[in-house]
C-alpha positions in Angstrom: 173.0 39.6 183.4 169.3 39.0 183.3 167.5 39.9 186.4 164.0 38.9 185.6 163.0 35.3 185.1 160.0 34.4 182.9 157.4 31.9 184.0 157.8 28.5 182.7 154.5 27.0 181.1 154.0 23.6 181.9 151.6 21.7 179.4 149.5 19.1 180.8 147.9 16.8 178.3 144.4 15.4 179.9 144.9 11.7 179.3 142.1 9.1 180.4 144.4 6.3 181.0 146.2 5.9 184.7 149.8 5.4 184.6 151.3 2.4 186.6 154.4 2.6 188.7 156.8 1.5 186.0 154.7 1.1 182.7 151.5 2.2 181.7 149.3 1.0 178.6 150.2 2.6 175.6 147.3 4.9 173.8 147.5 7.7 171.4 148.9 10.8 173.2 147.7 13.4 170.6 144.4 14.3 172.6 142.9 17.4 173.8 145.2 19.4 175.9 144.9 22.2 178.4 147.6 24.6 179.1 148.3 25.7 182.8 151.0 27.9 183.9 153.6 27.0 186.8 156.0 29.3 188.3 159.3 27.5 188.1 161.7 30.0 189.2 160.5 33.0 191.2 162.9 36.1 190.8 162.3 37.3 194.3 163.7 33.9 195.7 166.8 34.1 193.8 170.0 35.4 195.5 172.2 37.3 193.1 175.1 37.7 195.4 177.5 35.1 195.1 178.1 33.8 198.5 181.0 31.2 197.3 184.5 31.9 197.6 186.4 33.9 194.7 189.5 32.1 194.3 191.1 33.9 191.7 193.6 35.9 193.8 195.2 33.5 195.9 198.7 33.0 196.1 201.3 30.8 197.8 202.3 33.8 200.2 198.8 34.0 201.9 199.4 31.4 204.5 201.7 30.9 207.6 201.6 27.6 209.6 204.7 26.5 211.7 206.6 23.4 212.5 208.3 22.7 215.6 211.7 21.7 213.8 213.3 23.1 210.6 213.2 20.7 207.5 215.1 22.6 205.1 218.0 20.7 203.3 216.7 17.3 203.7 217.5 15.2 201.0 214.4 13.5 199.8 215.7 10.1 198.6 214.4 6.4 198.9 211.1 7.4 197.5 208.4 4.8 199.0 210.5 3.9 202.1 211.3 5.8 205.4 208.6 8.1 205.3 208.9 9.4 201.9 206.3 8.8 199.1 205.1 10.2 195.9 201.8 11.7 195.6 201.3 12.7 192.0 197.6 11.9 191.4 195.7 15.2 191.0 193.4 14.3 193.9 193.1 11.6 196.4 193.3 10.5 200.2 196.2 8.9 201.9 196.1 7.2 205.2 199.2 7.4 206.9 201.0 7.1 210.7 203.3 9.5 211.9 205.9 7.5 213.9 208.6 10.0 213.8 209.5 13.7 213.2 207.8 14.0 209.9 206.4 12.1 206.8 206.8 13.6 203.3 204.7 13.2 200.1 206.4 14.5 196.9 203.9 16.2 194.5 205.3 17.1 191.0 202.9 19.9 189.8 202.9 20.0 185.9 200.6 23.1 185.5 199.3 26.2 187.4 196.4 24.8 189.6 194.3 25.6 192.5 195.6 23.4 195.4 193.2 22.2 198.3 194.7 20.7 201.4 193.1 19.1 204.2 194.4 16.9 207.3 192.2 14.8 209.9 193.9 13.0 212.6 193.5 11.6 215.9 195.9 14.3 217.5 194.9 17.9 216.5 198.7 19.1 217.0 199.5 17.2 213.7 199.7 19.5 210.5 200.4 19.4 207.1 202.6 22.1 205.5 203.6 22.4 201.8 207.3 22.9 200.9 209.4 23.7 198.0 211.7 21.1 196.9 214.9 22.0 195.4 216.5 21.1 191.8 219.0 18.9 193.7 216.2 16.6 195.2 216.7 18.3 198.9 213.8 20.1 200.8 213.6 24.0 200.3 211.9 26.7 202.1 208.3 26.3 203.6 205.7 28.0 200.9 203.8 29.1 204.0 200.7 27.0 203.0 199.4 24.5 205.3 196.5 23.2 207.5 196.4 21.9 211.0 194.6 18.6 211.8 190.8 18.4 211.9 190.5 22.5 210.8 188.5 23.2 207.5 190.2 22.7 204.2 192.4 25.4 202.8 193.2 26.5 199.1 195.8 28.3 197.2 197.2 28.9 193.8 200.1 26.5 193.2 202.6 27.3 190.2 204.2 24.6 188.2 207.1 23.1 190.4 208.0 20.2 192.6 206.8 20.3 196.2 206.7 18.5 199.5 203.7 18.0 201.6 205.0 17.7 205.0 203.1 15.8 207.9 204.6 16.8 211.2 203.8 17.9 214.7 203.1 21.6 215.9 204.4 20.9 219.4 207.0 18.4 218.6 205.4 15.7 220.2 202.3 15.0 218.1 202.2 11.3 216.7 199.3 8.8 215.2 197.2 8.0 212.6 195.9 10.7 210.0 194.3 10.9 206.7 195.6 13.5 204.2 193.0 14.8 201.5 194.6 16.6 198.6 193.0 17.8 195.4 195.0 19.9 192.5 192.7 19.1 189.5 191.2 22.4 188.5 193.5 25.0 186.8 193.8 28.6 187.7 191.8 31.1 185.4 192.7 32.4 182.4 192.7 36.2 182.1 189.2 36.5 180.7 187.7 34.1 183.5 186.8 34.3 187.0 187.0 31.3 189.5 184.2 30.9 191.9 184.0 27.9 194.2 180.7 25.9 193.3 181.0 22.9 195.5 183.4 21.1 197.3 183.3 17.6 198.9 184.0 17.1 202.7 186.8 14.7 201.6 187.9 16.9 198.9 187.4 14.2 196.1 185.3 16.5 194.2 185.5 20.4 193.7 183.6 22.2 191.0 184.5 25.8 190.1 182.9 28.0 187.7 185.1 30.1 185.1 182.9 31.2 182.6 179.3 29.9 181.0 181.0 27.2 179.1 183.5 26.4 181.3 182.4 24.9 184.7 185.1 22.3 185.8 184.7 19.3 188.2 188.2 17.9 189.0 189.2 19.4 185.7 186.5 17.9 183.5 184.1 20.4 182.0 180.7 19.8 183.1 179.1 21.9 180.2 180.6 20.6 177.0 178.8 18.1 175.3 175.4 18.8 177.4 172.6 16.3 176.6 169.8 14.5 178.3 167.6 11.6 177.1 163.9 11.0 178.8 162.3 7.9 177.5 158.9 6.3 178.8 158.3 2.7 178.0 154.6 1.5 177.6 153.1 -2.1 178.1 151.9 -3.4 174.9 150.8 -6.7 174.2 152.6 -8.5 171.5 154.3 -5.4 170.7 155.9 -2.0 172.1 155.9 1.5 172.6 157.8 4.3 173.9 158.2 8.2 173.9 161.5 9.9 173.9 162.3 13.3 174.4 166.2 14.3 173.8 168.1 17.5 174.1 171.6 17.7 172.7 174.1 20.1 171.1 173.7 23.0 173.5 174.5 26.3 171.2 173.4 29.1 173.9 172.7 29.1 177.5 171.2 31.7 179.8 171.2 32.2 183.5 172.6 29.6 185.6 171.8 28.7 189.4 173.2 26.6 192.1 170.7 25.4 194.8 168.2 22.5 195.2 166.1 20.7 192.7 163.6 18.1 193.3 160.7 16.4 191.6 157.7 14.3 192.2 157.0 11.3 190.1 156.9 7.6 190.0 160.4 7.8 191.6 160.8 11.1 193.2 164.5 12.9 192.6 165.9 15.3 194.9 169.4 16.8 195.4 170.5 20.0 197.5 173.7 20.3 195.1 172.3 21.3 191.6 173.5 23.2 188.6 170.7 24.5 186.8 171.4 25.7 183.4 168.8 27.8 181.2 169.0 26.3 177.9 168.1 29.0 174.8 169.3 27.2 171.9 169.7 23.5 171.6 169.2 20.3 169.3 165.6 18.9 170.2 164.1 15.5 169.1 160.8 14.0 170.2 159.5 10.6 169.1 156.5 8.5 169.6 156.6 5.0 168.6 153.9 2.2 168.8 154.2 -1.3 167.4 151.7 -4.1 168.0 151.3 -7.3 166.2 148.4 -9.6 166.9 148.1 -12.3 164.4 149.4 -10.7 161.5 147.2 -7.4 162.4 149.7 -4.9 162.5 149.2 -1.3 164.2 152.4 0.9 163.9 153.4 4.4 164.2 156.3 6.6 164.5 155.7 10.3 165.1 158.3 12.9 165.3 156.3 15.9 165.9 156.2 17.1 169.5 152.8 17.6 170.8 153.2 21.3 172.2 153.8 23.0 168.9 153.2 20.2 166.2 156.7 21.1 164.7 158.7 18.2 163.3 161.9 17.2 165.0 164.6 16.9 165.2 165.0 20.6 165.2 166.6 23.7 167.1 164.8 24.7 170.0 164.7 28.3 170.4 164.5 29.1 166.7 160.8 28.4 166.5 158.5 31.6 167.0 156.6 30.1 170.1 159.6 28.4 171.8 160.3 31.1 174.2 156.5 31.6 174.9 156.9 27.8 176.1 160.0 28.5 178.0 162.5 28.9 180.1 164.0 25.3 179.4 166.5 24.1 181.9 169.2 21.3 182.1 170.1 20.0 185.6 173.1 18.8 186.8 173.4 16.9 190.2 177.0 18.1 191.2 177.4 15.3 193.8 177.6 12.8 190.6 178.3 15.0 187.6 175.2 13.7 186.0 172.8 15.6 184.0 169.4 14.6 185.9 166.5 16.3 184.1 165.4 18.7 181.5 162.8 20.7 182.8 160.6 22.0 180.0 157.3 21.5 178.5 159.1 19.7 175.7 160.0 16.6 178.0 157.4 14.0 177.9 157.6 13.8 181.5 156.4 17.4 182.1 154.1 17.7 178.8 152.3 14.5 179.0 152.7 13.1 182.4 152.8 15.9 184.6 155.7 15.8 186.5 156.1 18.3 189.2 159.5 20.3 189.9 161.0 22.4 192.6 163.7 24.8 192.7 164.8 26.3 195.8 167.7 27.9 197.8 168.9 29.3 194.3 172.0 31.6 193.8 172.7 32.9 190.2 176.3 32.3 189.4 176.5 34.2 185.9 
């Protein structure tokens, strides 16, 4: 694990044209340039101790939450009626109203997963507790896994099997409306993997877990597979068009990874306190400068594929050229609230190399 982080070199091309809020006059961007250096990540500001919860050792026997009445042996039939429902979605929220001793939610779990559970209710004496379901369809023993209403979410490792979430009363009298929050969309780790919780939404509708550098799952979807980002800037051209496009794709090698806050100042500022920041060491990269204008048959046109930092022709593999490391590091940023790649922080991105976008990364924790 690398502890020292190199300095990102921001290349600012000195341009005479002023930039408007949404588009600007197109000019030849290949002009004299001045190279300035800007610290993006300071190693002294990075937390190298993972504060997030390690989930890898969780088992069903880690919990105990009592119900006031015994429920073993109850026949769970008449599904969708009389207080018994199926809840087979891997994650979701159910609104209910407890008017009798218990409500039952049948869960048919087909793989070994992490299960997150939360209950909100008007009456804090309501609770949600997970029971086994026997092969004959009757309710088995309690797993011991459960949560009281309005308490923080709990999590366990859930083996394959059929279960029932019981909404009941801790004191025998509690009744009323409730919201059941449930998420079992992320698998248990393999033998060569860890399982660190990176992000969990208040409603449990989105949970992100780090397993290894090429496997970071959000509700079961891998955030780091097929990584790519395109930054495009369109320009005003009378009787024509122009744009500059920087694109990163086909990520072959990554470096350090962080969670934390990310923002930049630009025409439309961007900010998130729930970012996943991935150092890109080798990836496909392209840069296109396109201009076209036709005034009464007098055509001016060009398409340039050379990036203005190194002058090398693209598409190419970023990280293979001798000077690529000097101009690094380079980062892709994922907003964990939306699962979207929101920026490519690099001098090879137009918005940094020419436009002068200013990024900020803070409150960082290295996760690998």
